[in-house]
Every structure is written in C-alpha cells, then in structure tokens.
C-alpha positions in Angstrom: 0.0 0.0 0.0 1.4 3.4 -1.0 2.0 5.8 1.9 1.2 9.4 1.4 3.7 12.0 2.6 3.0 13.9 5.7 3.4 17.2 3.9 0.1 17.9 1.9 0.8 18.0 -1.8 -1.1 20.2 -4.3 -2.9 18.6 -7.3 -0.8 17.5 -10.2 -1.7 20.6 -12.3 -0.7 22.9 -9.5 2.6 21.0 -9.1 3.5 21.6 -12.7 2.4 25.2 -12.5 4.6 25.9 -9.5 7.6 24.3 -11.2 7.1 26.3 -14.4 6.4 29.5 -12.5 9.9 29.0 -10.8 11.5 28.5 -14.3 12.5 25.0 -13.4 12.6 22.1 -15.9 11.7 18.6 -14.9 15.4 17.6 -15.1 16.4 20.4 -12.8 13.7 19.5 -10.3 14.6 15.8 -10.5 18.3 16.7 -9.8 17.3 18.6 -6.7 15.2 15.8 -5.4 17.6 13.0 -6.4 15.1 11.2 -8.7 14.8 10.6 -12.4 13.0 12.9 -14.8 10.4 10.2 -15.6 9.5 10.1 -11.9 8.9 13.9 -11.8 6.8 13.6 -15.0 4.7 10.8 -13.4 4.2 12.9 -10.2 3.0 15.9 -12.3 0.7 13.8 -14.5 -0.9 12.1 -11.4 0.0 8.6 -12.5 2.0 8.0 -9.3 2.1 9.7 -5.9 5.4 10.4 -4.0 6.0 8.7 -0.7 8.6 8.4 2.0 11.5 10.8 2.3 11.3 11.8 -1.4 7.7 12.7 -1.0 8.5 14.9 2.1 11.3 16.6 0.2 9.0 17.2 -2.8 6.3 18.6 -0.6 8.7 21.0 1.1 10.1 22.1 -2.2 6.6 22.8 -3.6 5.8 24.8 -0.4 8.9 26.9 -0.9 7.9 27.5 -4.5 4.4 28.5 -3.5 5.8 31.0 -1.1 3.2 33.0 0.9 0.4 32.0 -1.4 -0.3 28.9 0.6 -1.1 30.9 3.7 -4.2 32.5 2.3 -7.3 30.4 3.1 -10.5 31.0 1.2 -13.9 30.9 2.8 -14.7 27.8 0.7 -11.7 25.9 2.2 -12.5 27.2 5.7 -16.1 26.1 5.4 -15.1 22.6 4.1 -12.5 22.1 6.9 -14.8 23.5 9.6 -12.3 26.3 10.5 -12.7 30.0 10.9 -13.2 32.3 8.0 -10.3 34.6 7.4 -10.0 37.5 4.9 -9.7 36.1 1.4 -7.2 37.2 -1.3 -9.1 37.7 -4.5 -8.2 35.5 -7.4 -6.4 37.4 -10.1 -7.8 35.3 -12.8 -11.4 35.8 -11.7 -11.0 39.5 -11.2 -9.8 40.1 -14.7 -11.2 42.7 -17.0 -13.1 40.2 -19.2 -15.2 39.3 -16.2 -16.3 43.0 -15.7 -19.8 44.0 -16.4 -19.2 47.5 -17.7 -16.7 49.0 -20.2 -13.6 50.8 -19.2 -9.8 50.3 -19.0 -9.6 49.7 -15.3 -10.2 46.2 -14.0 -13.5 45.8 -12.2 -14.2 43.2 -9.6 -16.9 40.9 -10.9 -18.3 40.7 -7.3 -18.6 44.5 -7.0 -22.0 45.2 -5.4 -22.4 48.3 -7.6 -22.2 46.2 -10.8 -25.7 46.4 -12.4 -25.0 43.2 -14.5 -24.2 41.1 -11.5 -27.5 40.0 -9.9 -25.9 37.3 -7.8 -23.6 39.5 -5.9 -24.9 40.9 -2.7 -23.4 43.5 -0.4 -23.5 43.0 3.4 -23.7 46.2 5.5 -20.8 46.3 8.1 -21.7 45.7 11.7 -21.5 48.7 14.0 -18.2 48.7 15.9 -16.9 50.5 18.9 -14.8 53.7 18.7 -11.3 52.7 17.7 -12.2 49.1 16.8 -11.4 47.6 13.4 -14.2 46.3 11.3 -14.6 42.5 11.1 -13.5 40.9 7.7 -16.3 40.5 5.3 -16.9 37.5 3.1 -18.4 37.8 -0.4 -22.0 36.5 -0.4 -22.2 36.1 3.4 -25.1 37.6 5.3 -24.3 39.7 8.4 -25.2 38.2 11.8 -28.5 39.8 12.9 -28.7 41.4 16.3 -31.4 40.7 18.9 -34.2 43.3 18.8 -34.4 45.3 22.0 -31.1 44.0 23.4 -28.7 46.4 25.0 -25.3 46.6 23.5 -22.4 45.3 25.5 -19.9 47.7 27.0 -17.1 48.1 24.5 -13.5 48.6 25.3 -11.2 50.8 23.0 -9.0 48.6 20.9 -11.3 45.5 21.0 -13.2 44.1 18.0 -16.9 43.4 18.3 -18.1 39.8 18.4 -21.0 38.7 16.2 -24.3 38.6 18.0 -26.8 35.7 17.9 -30.6 36.1 17.8 -32.0 35.4 21.2 -28.7 35.5 23.1 -27.4 38.2 25.3 -24.4 40.1 24.0 -21.2 39.3 26.0 -19.0 42.0 27.3 -15.8 42.4 25.3 -12.4 42.3 26.9 -9.3 44.2 25.9 -7.3 42.5 23.1 -10.0 39.8 22.6 -10.3 38.2 19.1 -13.8 38.1 17.5 -15.6 34.8 17.6 -14.9 32.8 14.4 -17.9 32.3 12.1 -18.0 29.2 9.9 -19.8 29.0 6.6 -22.0 26.1 5.7 -21.3 24.3 2.4 -24.3 26.0 0.8 -23.1 29.5 1.9 -19.6 28.8 0.7 -20.9 27.6 -2.7 -23.1 30.7 -3.0 -20.1 32.9 -2.2 -18.0 31.2 -4.9 -20.9 31.4 -7.4 -21.5 35.1 -6.7 -17.8 35.8 -7.2 -17.2 33.8 -10.3 -20.4 33.3 -12.3 -20.7 36.8 -13.9 -17.1 36.5 -15.0 -17.4 33.0 -16.4 -20.6 33.8 -18.4 -18.8 36.6 -20.3 -15.7 34.4 -20.8 -17.9 31.6 -22.2 -19.6 34.0 -24.5 -16.3 35.1 -26.0 -15.3 31.4 -26.3 -18.5 30.2 -28.1 -20.2 33.3 -29.5 -23.5 32.0 -28.1 -25.4 33.5 -25.2 -27.5 30.6 -24.2 -24.6 28.2 -24.5 -22.5 30.5 -22.2 -25.2 30.5 -19.5 -25.7 26.7 -19.8 -21.9 26.1 -19.6 -21.6 28.1 -16.4 -24.6 26.5 -14.9 -23.5 23.0 -15.7 -20.0 23.7 -14.4 -21.3 24.9 -11.1 -23.7 21.9 -10.9 -20.7 19.6 -11.3 -18.9 21.6 -8.6 -21.8 21.2 -6.2 -21.9 17.5 -6.8 -18.1 17.3 -6.1 -18.1 20.0 -3.5 -15.6 18.4 -1.0 -13.0 18.2 -3.8 -13.7 21.7 -5.1 -13.7 23.2 -1.6 -10.2 21.9 -0.8 -8.8 22.8 -4.2 -6.1 25.6 -4.0 -7.9 27.5 -6.8 -11.7 26.7 -6.9 -12.3 29.4 -9.4 -9.8 27.9 -11.8 -11.4 24.5 -11.3 -14.9 25.8 -12.2 -13.4 27.8 -15.1 -11.7 24.7 -16.6 -15.0 22.7 -16.4 -16.9 25.6 -18.0 -14.4 25.9 -20.9 -14.5 22.1 -21.5 -18.3 22.0 -21.6 -18.5 25.2 -23.8 -16.0 23.8 -26.4 -17.5 20.3 -26.6 -17.9 19.3 -30.2 -21.2 17.5 -29.5 -23.1 20.8 -29.3 -23.2 21.0 -33.1 -25.6 18.0 -33.2 -28.1 19.7 -30.9 -31.1 21.2 -32.8 -31.2 24.4 -30.8 -27.5 25.1 -31.6 -27.6 24.4 -35.3 -28.7 27.9 -36.2 -26.5 30.9 -35.5 -27.5 33.5 -32.9 -27.8 37.2 -33.6 -24.4 38.9 -33.8 -23.3 41.8 -31.6 -25.0 45.1 -32.4 -21.8 47.2 -32.9 -20.0 46.6 -36.3 -16.5 46.5 -34.6 -17.7 43.9 -32.1 -19.2 41.9 -34.8 -16.0 41.8 -36.8 -13.9 40.9 -33.7 -16.4 38.1 -32.8 -16.1 36.7 -36.3 -12.3 36.7 -36.0 -12.5 34.8 -32.7 -14.9 32.2 -34.1 -12.6 31.6 -37.0 -9.7 30.6 -34.7 -9.3 26.9 -33.7 -10.8 26.2 -30.2 -7.4 25.6 -28.6 -6.0 28.9 -30.0 -9.2 30.7 -28.9 -9.0 29.4 -25.4 -5.3 30.2 -25.1 -5.8 33.7 -26.3 -8.8 34.3 -24.0 -6.9 33.0 -20.9 -3.7 35.0 -21.6 -4.8 38.2 -23.2 -8.4 38.3 -21.9 -8.4 36.9 -18.4 -4.8 37.8 -17.7 -3.2 34.5 -16.7 0.5 34.0 -17.1 2.0 31.7 -19.7 2.7 28.9 -17.3 -0.8 29.1 -15.8 -2.3 29.1 -19.3 -0.3 26.1 -20.3 -1.3 24.2 -17.2 -5.0 25.0 -17.6 -5.1 24.0 -21.3 -3.1 20.8 -20.5 -0.3 21.8 -22.9 3.4 22.5 -22.6 4.6 26.0 -22.2 6.2 26.1 -25.7 3.0 24.8 -27.2 0.9 27.4 -25.4 3.3 30.1 -26.5 3.0 28.9 -30.1 -0.8 28.9 -29.9 -0.8 32.4 -28.5 1.5 33.8 -31.2 -0.5 32.2 -34.0 -3.8 33.5 -32.5 -2.4 37.0 -32.2 -1.1 36.9 -35.7 -4.5 35.7 -37.1 -6.3 38.5 -35.2 -3.7 41.2 -36.3 -4.0 40.0 -40.0 -7.7 41.0 -40.1 -7.6 43.7 -37.5 -4.2 45.5 -37.6 -5.2 47.9 -34.9 -5.3 44.9 -32.4 -1.7 43.9 -32.9 -0.9 45.4 -29.5 -1.8 43.0 -26.7 -3.0 45.9 -24.5 -5.4 47.1 -27.2 -6.6 43.5 -27.7 -7.2 43.2 -24.0 -9.3 46.4 -24.0 -11.4 45.3 -27.0 -12.1 41.9 -25.5 -13.2 43.7 -22.3 -15.6 45.9 -24.3 -17.0 43.0 -26.3 -17.6 41.0 -23.1 -19.2 43.9 -21.4 -21.5 44.9 -24.3 -23.8 41.9 -23.8 -26.3 41.7 -20.9 -25.6 38.2 -19.8 -27.2 37.2 -16.5 -26.5 34.0 -14.6 -29.2 32.2 -12.6 -29.4 32.4 -8.8 -27.2 30.1 -6.7 -30.2 28.3 -5.1 -31.5 27.5 -8.6 -28.1 26.0 -9.6 -27.9 23.9 -6.4 -31.4 22.6 -6.8 -30.8 21.8 -10.5 -27.6 19.9 -9.5 -29.4 17.9 -6.9 -32.3 17.1 -9.2 -29.8 16.0 -12.0 -28.0 13.8 -9.5 -31.2 12.2 -8.4 -32.3 11.6 -12.0 -29.1 9.9 -13.0 -29.0 7.9 -9.7 -32.5 6.6 -10.4 -31.7 5.9 -14.0 -28.6 3.9 -13.0 -30.7 1.9 -10.5 -33.4 1.2 -13.1 -30.8 0.1 -15.6 -29.2 -2.2 -13.1 -32.5 -3.7 -12.1 -33.4 -4.3 -15.8 -30.0 -5.9 -16.4 -30.4 -8.2 -13.4 -34.0 -9.1 -14.4 -32.9 -9.9 -18.0 -30.0 -12.0 -16.7 -32.3 -13.9 -14.3 -34.9 -14.5 -17.1 -32.2 -15.8 -19.4 -30.9 -18.2 -16.7 -34.4 -19.4 -15.9 -35.4 -20.1 -19.5 -32.0 -21.5 -20.7 -31.9 -25.3 -21.3 -30.2 -27.4 -18.6 -28.9 -30.2 -20.8 -27.4 -30.6 -24.2 -29.7 -31.4 -27.0 -28.0 -32.6 -30.2 -29.3 -31.0 -33.3 -31.5 -33.0 -35.7 -29.4 -34.1 -38.7 -30.8 -33.1 -42.1 -32.6 -35.8 -44.1 -30.9 -37.8 -46.9 -32.1 -37.7 -50.4 -33.4 -40.9 -52.1 -31.8 -41.6 -55.4 -34.1 -42.2 -58.3 -37.1 -40.4 -56.8 -37.4 -36.9 -58.2 -38.4 -34.4 -55.6 -41.9 -33.1 -55.8 -41.7 -29.4 -56.3 -45.4 -28.6 -55.8 -48.6 -30.6 -55.3 -50.3 -31.6 -58.6 -51.0 -34.5 -60.9 -48.2 -37.0 -61.5 -46.5 -37.2 -64.9 -46.3 -40.4 -66.9 -42.8 -41.1 -65.7 -43.9 -40.6 -62.1 -46.9 -42.9 -62.5 -44.7 -45.6 -64.0 -42.1 -45.3 -61.3 -44.9 -45.6 -58.6 -46.2 -48.7 -60.2 -42.8 -50.3 -60.4 -42.1 -49.5 -56.7 -45.4 -51.0 -55.6 -44.7 -54.2 -57.6 -41.3 -54.8 -55.9 -40.8 -56.6 -52.5 -41.9 -54.4 -49.7 -39.9 -56.0 -46.8 -36.2 -56.6 -47.0 -33.9 -56.6 -50.0 -34.6 -59.0 -52.9 -32.9 -62.5 -52.7 -30.0 -63.2 -55.0 -30.6 -66.5 -56.8 -27.8 -67.9 -58.9 -28.7 -68.7 -62.5 -27.2 -71.4 -64.5 -26.1 -70.4 -67.9 
C-alpha cells in the first residue's frame, strides 16, 4: 500500500504550474530531489504519488515555490474544513477585465455590489463597531449576523473588536485584546459565495469562447452543478475558481453541441460593427487557440498558468498564443498590440447583458440531476439483473444434439409442388409398388 507524505501536496496541475512559475525544468527538479526525470513527470501527471523521504522533500520544495500564497485560506476551504473564516485574497484570474460588467480600461471586480450586471452579488452592511475598533473581515456572499431586537449593546473597550451577535442571546462583554468569535460558513453558503464571485465573469468568458449567449449560460450552470456534486473536492482545491473555469471551458468547447437542434442555427451577432468583426475573427480561430488567447490576453493569466489549464506544454501554449495574435492582427491590424486587444475583449464581453441564474437554482438543479441519474442507474441495473435472471431461468439445462438433415433418395425426383403426376412418375410408382416391400430381394444364382 502506497504511503502518502505527511506534507500535503497540491494537485498534479498545481505542481506543474509551480515548477514552471519558478522557471525549473523537470530535469532540474529531478536533480534537486535525487530522482529521475520520468519520476517527476509521473508525479506531475498524477499517475503515481510520491511517498517516503522523497515525498517529504517534494512537498517542502513545492511549499517553498508556492511562497506565501499557501497561507491564504479562502472561505470555501475554511467552510469545508470547519475552520474560521479569514480575509480572502481575490483571485487574479477571476477578477480580470473580461469578467467585468461595464466597459472601461480599469479592472472591475466581478463581485462588485455596484455592478448592475451582477444580480448574484450581494453586499452586506458592516456591523457597527466600537470607537477605535477595526471592522470585522467581510466574506463575499455572506449575510451579516442579525442582532437581537431590544437587546442592549455590551460595553465596549477601546481597541477591541466586536463579536457577532446571535438572535435570542445576550451580548457578551468584550475584553481588551480579545479576538472576534470565528464564524464558519455552511457548504451552501460557501458555494453561494463562490458562485456570486465567479459566475458573472465566467458567463462573459464563455460568450467570448463560443459566441452563443444561451450556451454560455448553460456552460456556467453545468460547471457549477458539477462543482456542487463534487463539493468536497472543489472546496479543498487551492484554486476553486480555476477548477470551475476549466470545467466551463471544456463544456463550452464540446464538439457535441453542433448536433443539438437548438444550436444548429447561429444567434444574432453583436450590435456594434466593430464587435461583430472581432467576434467573427475569434470564431474563425481553432478552439485551442481561442482558449489560449482568452486566458492569456483576456483573463490575464501568465503563460505557465495558461499552459497548465489548457493541459499543454509552455512552448505549445506560447506557439498557440503567437499564432492566434497573428491571425487577429491580420484581419484587425489595430489589435496587434496586446493591451489594445485586451481592451477590445473587455468591451466585447461587457457589451452583452448576460445574466446567470441564482445560486439556489443552480444547487437545486444539481441535486435534481444527481437524483435523476441515480434513479436511471438503479433502473438500468434492475433491468439488467432481471434480464439475466430470465435468461438463466429459460435456458436449457442439458445438451440437446441438433436433428441431422434428411438424406435424399436416389431415383425419386423431388416433388416441387402438389399436382397431378406425370407419366414417368406414374410408371415409377407402379414399379415401386410391384417390388418386394420388406427386405432386400434375394439373389438367386442362375445357370447359364
């Protein structure tokens, strides 16, 4: 049985991303760990898991490469592990300009409460604090703790942070230097926070990826339904937003959509002529080039992160990016500058009023889909077991040899159809009737 190292290891994609972000090759990393290059490749592909002293050294090296990024705990991870919620560091990929809901050159947070195109994002008013106290950290999508009506506030001490109040409970007096009571999110609240933070961005990215509004909404909804079904895995992922984005892109670029009746006809193009031309250029690119261009120049990921998410090597991702930029610059010379291309992608994504469904609707749809497929699997299993039992019940229990075919009698012509006998048949019948019926004729010697 393979033993896992005590140091927690990130997923295989994250291991590769950390190595490429540190500008290390597989051979260099293998030389530092004292293993072969094939071993490092197997660790990064997920075929094998490191164990023992080498696994410990590999985990410590990845922790050093990650730096201080591993110290930030998201509300999703804290809710899954049952720990306290700490301030979250916003994901750079999710907070990119393509996810914004209004035009402009400055990046806009997709979870901004003032964004009119983000119906899922909600703003929580800060709880009143004592003079000199720092406000408690807020979590996107979390509702503030309500206070008890008619309850008197507890005496506050300068320098102390207020503790959240519970309905029906008396507020406790704060002491100097006391930390606020940790509040944990339920899985549903953590999912709603992730959805409110990422869904508006992903809908616009999926629209740039497919050119279809309904398919973009469906891709995001299906990705979050999958995330809710596999929530323990997603909650402990170092980058849950990247996990959902990868699933969204895979579903949006599935080649099976072309066989669906509702997606055989094109949708109305963008209203602006410039946006219409840019969308046509994007749709003419191969899906892998389009995805690489959107992740790097639209979302703002680095080249190693783009290569890891597209499951390609860094040189291959760089080649796709260069060819995509060249194809865009051939038809639109003004977009040869990556900064200008980034701005135009932002404007194109923000021009459409794309709205995502509410988080409870997505969770309910995920649970309903899971129940449907579970019942379908049970029904198929019962039908298969019933057919097998019926076959075993009706099958023969002993071997029955097949009946051999009959032998033809020489001299008797086969009767092709019922009818009167011919002259030859009548003569033959008379001859047969005149011969001995039982046994062969005796042979009598003749004297000559």
